C-alpha positions, 0 to 999 in steps of 0.5 A: 314189528310186525306189518299189517301184512302180517296179520292180514288173511285174505278177504272173503271172497265168497258168501258162504257161511264158512268164509263169513266166520273168517277174520281178515285180521286175525290178531292186533298190531304190536307195531309202536314204535320206541318214540310211541311206547316212551310217550305212554309211559314217559309222563311223571304225573301218571301213565296213559290210558292207552297203557292198558291197550299195549300191556304185551308191548310193554312188558316186551320192551322191559319198560319199568313200572315206576314212573320216570324221575319220581322218588318212591318213599315209604314209611313204616307207620304201625304194627300189630301182633298176629297168630302164626300157623303154630297158634302158639307163637305170635308174630309182628305185622308191618304197616308200610305206607309208600307214596309215587308221585301222586299215589298212595298205598298201604301194604302189610308186611312180615319182618321174614317178607323183609328177608325173602325180599333181601334174599331174592335180591342178593341172590339176582346180584350173584347172578348177574356178577357171575353170568356174563350174559348180554341180557344183564348189561343193563343191570350190570350198570345199575350195579356200579352205581350201588354200593358194592354191598346190598344194605344190611338187614341184620340190626343191633340188639337196639333194632330188636325193640319194636320202634327202633325195628320200624325205623330200621326197616324203613331205612333199609327200604328207602335205601333199596328204593333208591337203587334202580337194580333193586327197585325194578326187581319182580320181588321188590314190585311184588313186595310193593304190590306194584304192576303195570297198571299201578300207575295208569292216572284214569284208573284212578288210586292204585288200589289194592294189588297182588298174586293170587289163585283163582277158581275158574267157573261162576259165571252166571249167563243164560242158556244153554249151561251146565247148571252147578258144574263149576262146583266140581269140574274147576281148575285153579290158576295163578293170577295178578289181581287188581282192585280199583275204586269201581271194578277189580280184575285179574290178568296173566303176569306172564303175557300181561294179558287182561283175563276178566272185569268184575265190576261193583254193581249193588249186588257186590259182596265179599265173603271170607272162609270155607263155608263161602268158598269151599276153599280154605282160606278162600275169598269170594267176590259176587256180583250180577254176573259172577261169583269169583273165588280166589285162594289166599296164603293164610287166614290173615291175607284172605280178611286183609284182602276182604277188608281192604277191597270193602274199604276201597268200594265204600266210595263207589257209587255204583255199589248202591240202586240210585234214583229210578232203581238205576245203576247211576246218580244224577250228576251235577253240573254236567255239560250237556247239548240236545239235537232235534234231527240227525244234521246237527248231531251227526256234524258234532259227532263226526267232530267228536270222533276226530277228537279220540286219541284212546278209545271209540266205542259205538253200539247201535240196533243198525250200523250202516258202515257207509252212512256220511256224517257231514253233507252234502258229501264231496269225497269220502272223508266224513263217511262212517268207516272212514272216520273209524278207520283213519282213527283206528290207524292212528292207534285208537281203539274202536270197539263196536256192540251190534244187535244180531238179527233174526235174519228172516225177521229183520233185514238190517245185515249186521254181518254186513257191517261187522265185516265192513268195519272189521276188514278196515284195521285190527284196531276195528273191534266188532261183536255181535249179540245175542246168540238166539239159540244159545242164549234162548233169545228170540223176541228182544233186541239190544235197541240203544244207540250210544257212541262214547268218546275217550270215556269222556264224552258221550251220544245218546239218543235215538238216532242209529249211525244208519242210513234214513237217519239224516235230517233236518227241520225242513224234512225234504221229500225230494232229492234228486242231485240236480243243481236246480232248487225245487220250488216247494208247494209252500215254504214252511222254513224261513226265507233265511234257511239255506237247506231246500228241497233238492227237487225240481218243479219243472222241466224234463223228468230226470233219467234214473240211475240204476247203476250202482253211483261210485263213491269213490268219486264225489266231486261236484255232488249235490245229493244229501241221501245217496244210494239206500239213504235215500229211503220210504220204508213203508213202500219198500224196506231196505234191501241189498245193504251190501250194495250201499250206494245203489238206490233203494226206490226210485227217486224221481216216482217215490218221495222219501219218508222224513226222520224226525229224531231226537239225541244228546250230548254228555261230558264228564261224569256222566260220559263215565257212566254211558261208557261204564255201561258200555263196557259191562256189556262188552265184557259180558258179550265177551264171556258169554260167546266163545267166539270173542274170548281170545285176546283179538277182543280185549277186556275193557277196564272203566275209567276212574270217576276221579278225573272225569272233569278233566276234559280234553274237548268239550261239544260246542254249545254244551250247558250245564245241568243234572244228568243222569244215565238211565238204561233198561237191561236185564240179564239176557243183554247186560248181565244185570237187571234194570227198568230205570227209564221207565220209573223215570217216565212214571215220575216226570209225569207224576211231579210235572205241574203244567205239561208234558209233551211226549214225542215217540215211535210208539205209544203203547201203555195202559197196564191190563196185567195180561197184554201190556204191563208198562204204566206210563198210559196209567200215569198220563190219566191219573195225572190229568184226573188230579187236574180236573178234580182240582180244577188246574190247567194241565196239557198232555201233548203226544206226538206220534208216527201216523203209521208204523214203519213197516213196509206195507200198502195202507190203501190195501190195509197196511199189512199184518205188521202195521195193523197189529201195532195200530190196534195196541195203539189205539187201545192205548189212546181211545178203544177199549176199556183200559184205553186213555180216552175211556178212563177219562169219563170223569171229564166227559167230552172235556177231554180235549182240555187236557189231550192232544194226539198228533201226527206230522205230515209235510208236502213237496214237489217231485218232478211235476207232481205234488207228494206228501209223505208222513214224517215218521217219527222215530223220537224217544222223548219227554219233556215236562214243565220246560224244566226237564227232559228224557232223551233216549232210545227207550219207545213207550212200549213194553219192549223198551220200558219193562227192562226185561226185554229189549236193552235201552240207554236214556239220559234225564236231564234237569236244569239247575239255572232258571230263566224268566219265562211265562206259564198259564199267562204267569210269570215262569222260571223255566229251566234254559236248556229245556225252554229251548229244547220244547220251543225248538220242536214247537216252532217247527211243528206249529209253523211259527218258523215260517210265521214269526206272529204264532207265539209259542212262549206259553205252552199251555195257554188256551190262546196256544193250546186251542188256536195254535196247536190243535187248530193247526192240526185240525186244518192241516189234516182237513187240507191233506185229505182234500188235496191228497186223500192221504192215510190214515184218516178219520172218515174211514172206518172200516175196510170197504170205506178204505177200498172207496176212499183210496179210488177217489179222485185227488186234488192234486191230480185233478187240478194241481193249481188249486191244489197248491193254493189249498196248501198255501194254508198249511200251517207247520206240520201237526195234524191230528192223530185219526182216531177213528181210522179202521174203528170198525175193524179188529186190527189183530193179525189173524191167528193162521198168519206168522204175525198171528202165531207170534207172541203177543209181546212182539208187538207190545 
């Protein structure tokens, strides 16, 4: 039994590449106690799923494959004739049906196979009797419990008749299976095609298994690969092939290591014959990522494998292209829950992680190991890395996939995240992808954010497990960690709300802490954002992430930038779909990068959907709806091609009858066939024009960040990156022939009846000064007609939507139940989940949370659209301009005006008391997006700059 010290290498003391490349843990801990092993295999109903992660230990402990105290019965039900190799003699093939508990399967055998089984068992019996070796002691004990002779395989004259012979062989097998000595012998296991994964309940039916010889090569990988080399440079290896209801895999029988997993997908095909395989009796299995060739012993066996695999795969959902050209179908009656902001999301996620017993899958664009999931933190118990370490120590396998950034362009330091997690426990495995040179992928990113727990509960959305993401509906600007509660310049939440700004209104100015805070002693802490978690990335982007508890900005002088985001929790079959996507990416990365091909990084297996409804826990507050998992995927990222998120957005817009509400980090669309290709903006234009021609009320609400999320001083122009994103945002909204407003000329100046474009802003008091800051909208959400919504990681731009660029994940949720509501002044049957989500968004944005007189029930009524939504946005923008002279603003049309505007006196400086009075009129968070900001400037980066030399696709 290995101890942790046996597999721990010294921690790297240097930041050199050589030391960083070393793993602290060189191999897995194989230290399950006998009781723990027994717990995995003791159930007579089926094996525990964790068996798949402990195959080597089970083999070393010589644990039998069959379920304890569960009989095995066989029945010979049919015969068929087959031609032997001589092509003259006709043989008989016997169909044997087997039952073992809840598992049923069929094998086909010739009479000679029965003879070979009998011979092998007889030889082994003689060896056990003749060789008094200690390792045979257990088998000798089993021999004493059986008759002196093995059952005879030589029948009477009567058994030569086929019907009698079937009965005789059936009785013969059943008699053998009643004895443990015969039942567990390797020749019997091979005869019955039983392996270590045969009776794992969560893998579904037993499926098809057996020994095969497989050919190397056949992988379809982008990058620096020798094209076609596998056709003439290959080797054959003996493996044990396993076919389940949605995948096939092979493993090494000698060391019980799973070598490769091939998932069923729409490209899955089975081909037989030398024309397809280049070998006699060959069978070829193809999917998006590989063409796998195996060699069988006969023509009959090759066709048997082909027929049975096709039969098993017939009911597989993943063989068909689903709605929106997606990989997963809609799942009815799925428990799901939405989250607005990170506070509730992080808390439920923390509780769900605590419930994990088998596997935790995490993939993020950025992951901060030191982020706290419950706040304020008074100890490290709810810190992400501590949670994962705790679960790993309990035997849970933690698999993390991180985006490997181009370090010169991004400072998210995924190497620090990987090293921090992997140095904690050998059960924590972290991969980074892509390798930018070998994969030829430089511009694109893995952008999805997902956590799956035991392949039964999953969290999907826009929130990375990273610094700066935790927030609540108050969007606090300050967090000084003092006992005094700040008096905000104006309250935006009901008095019943307990969370308040942790700033100060008056009194002495706090002393800034420059040293790194001691995270080990958080007793009495009242801060919500510790260290790097408090940030304003437009003022200063994150740096030195290896010093996570040292402040990134001076929190006594710089307000934090609030973060608005949405996510969702899903259960059951939809959660299995999310986990399957992760498994596909994980196995693809393992095959792609040679450093991950060792046994330390396991091949992952997807659970069967037939057991998905058995949930060990559920997220509190979840409700049932129809849920479809969507993604953007390409051959470089996942090994397959899909843009179902884009298709779902188009579908939701085109089929909406009353309104769509879009909250997104980006708004870059309106295809021109050159620089922009996604059609979301075009669908919005068509839907508005349809409503105009039909003279029907229709609303489009768009909420985006007032500025892109790049470091830069907007008073000096913001920098090339900010201006580039602004250029394409304005090109979508209102500038140029392809823009939405330009294409709505048919409605003339009545476009304001149909569409409203807004950002979010808030204010507070930091020390003795009034401060304001935009709320960074990081959401990726669409809500339609109070009946359906999309929440995910995909921005409205080409990078996220085309599928061939960034990888993304989302869920399309449709209410199946109805509640009475109101729409356009008429009674309306809304979906309860979607209605509640839309109201939660509107409640905070228009200020209804602090003013109960504001009615948000009818989202398309004239009273709400004009007098609440648009009036609030216009009023708030005017007040913020008057008090703070904040940017961006509509009256600033060029760089000269920008410079003049930035030097004007601000009311908050000249007359703070009057400024406070003005701010009392602010209602909610909405401000109109400044459509005329820098309208006279060309915002594209100059050609001579690094931003200007970058491909246009980097920005779109």
